[in-house]
C-alpha positions, 0 to 999 in steps of 0.5 A: 500499500503507498504511503500517505502524502502529505498535505500541505495548505497555502496561502492562493496569493505567494505567487511562482509556487502552484506546480512545484511541490504537488508531485510530492504532496497534496497542496490545498489552496485558500485565501490567506486571512481566511485559513482556519483552525479546521483547514489545517487540522489534519496538514503538514504543512502551512505556507503562509504570508503575513496575512495568516494568524498562527496564534494557539488558536489556530494551530491547535490540535493540528498535526501541523509539523512546520509553518514557512511564510514566505517573509522575513518577518514571522510577527504573525506566528506564535514562537511560544505556540509554535515551541508548545506543540512541536512545531517547526518555524521557517521564514525568508530572511533576505529576500526581499531586501535588495528591493526594499533598498531600491524603494527606499532610496527611490524615496529618498532621491525622488526629494532632491537631497545632497549626499555630500550634505544628508546624512542617513540615520538607519536604524535595524543593520540586517538583511535589509538595512546593510543592503540599504546602507550600502547602496547610501554609502556609494551613492555619497551619502553619510550615513549612521547605524542604531542596532543595538541587538548587534552591537551588544553583541560586539559586532562591527559597523564597519564598512557603514560607519566608524562606530554604531549610534545609539537612537538619541545621538542619531534621530538628532544627527540624522537629516533622513531616518530610515526604520530596517527592524523587526516588530517586537513587543519583549525582550531586552530590545522591544521595537514595538513603539520605536519612536514614540510620543516621548522621542518623536518631538527632539527628532529635529526640524525638517528629518525627513522619516520612513518606514518601510518595516512594520507599521507598529513600530512608529507611534502614528499618533503621536507622530502626525500632529508633528506632519502636520505642523509640516516640522517633520515630513514622512513617508511611509509604507508599512502602516498600524491596523492595517489594511485599515490604516489611518486617513489621517496619516495617509493624508499628511506624508508625501509618498505613501504605499500599501506595505509593497516596498520589497515587493521586486519580483527577484524578491518573492521569487526567492521568499518562495523558493525558501518556503518551498525548500524548507518545507520540502524538508522539515517533511522529507520529499523530493525537492521540487524543480526551481531553477526559474526562481531567481538566486540569493542577491548577488552584491550588486550595487546599483547608481541613482540612474540605475535604481530610479529608472528602474523604479519610481513610488509615485505611481504606486502612491497615486494608486493608494492615495485614490483608495485606500479602501483598496489597501489589499486588492493593492497588494494583492494586485500588484505587478512586482517590478525588477531590482536595479 
């Protein structure tokens, strides 16, 4: 009698996934936000994005061996519940880092800042922040970096900066601040509302703030008055309470996009590749054909012209300003761009 094929439940909106695992497993495709407890009861693996909240209510009583999220972040997955239930969790670190860097520098360059006179403060020097810093130095900007977990471990900030900046100093000295941390609420360095009512007022007038990490890292209610008065400016891609984003914050931004900073063609392909590889390994099944999916980032550092010619956030911003109620649709139907 042939062995029972594994069952995989997958988000139907993950690109480049269909047909890859079917030779080795039964795959059920569902809308990510609609995956329920009954859907995962008999499943062996779950492949998701951020729209599936993997908490104890969803996972309790399932037969899941692993969850693979085709995203960098894992704040939509309860680490405690997965640990208690013996479920392995895999994410896709760095998959869309060049795409986010493309969004960041396209946005900054659209504001005509003189690199020789502009200091860019980068909060979080992980996979994304490192590429943002690498490209920024090549473009001629002065770079400051803040990453308490890395600095505490004794990591060096070189070659991006001579030394680590504490958050207070970075906020005070930067003309542009861009955030690239995970969203965390506990541990020694929580990032939830990292920019808040205590430190936002201390940010110098004229500073530009970008967020393409997670919405909750900025306390939006505290930021809005400073944008309204024109003291600060903001370019926002990630929002609190997505998809029900703050219309008040949207109205005060100089550019705004619907959480698509990392939506490059290559980034999406890398994320799917990493999710498929992790799932196949976890279930002990054959490795699917991945030859048409993008390889890991090769370290290319583009010129300013290459960046601006490869992408402009203006069209994406117009779409969001015109139809903010279509936040999810704008993401789901996004025409993935190529990296520079």
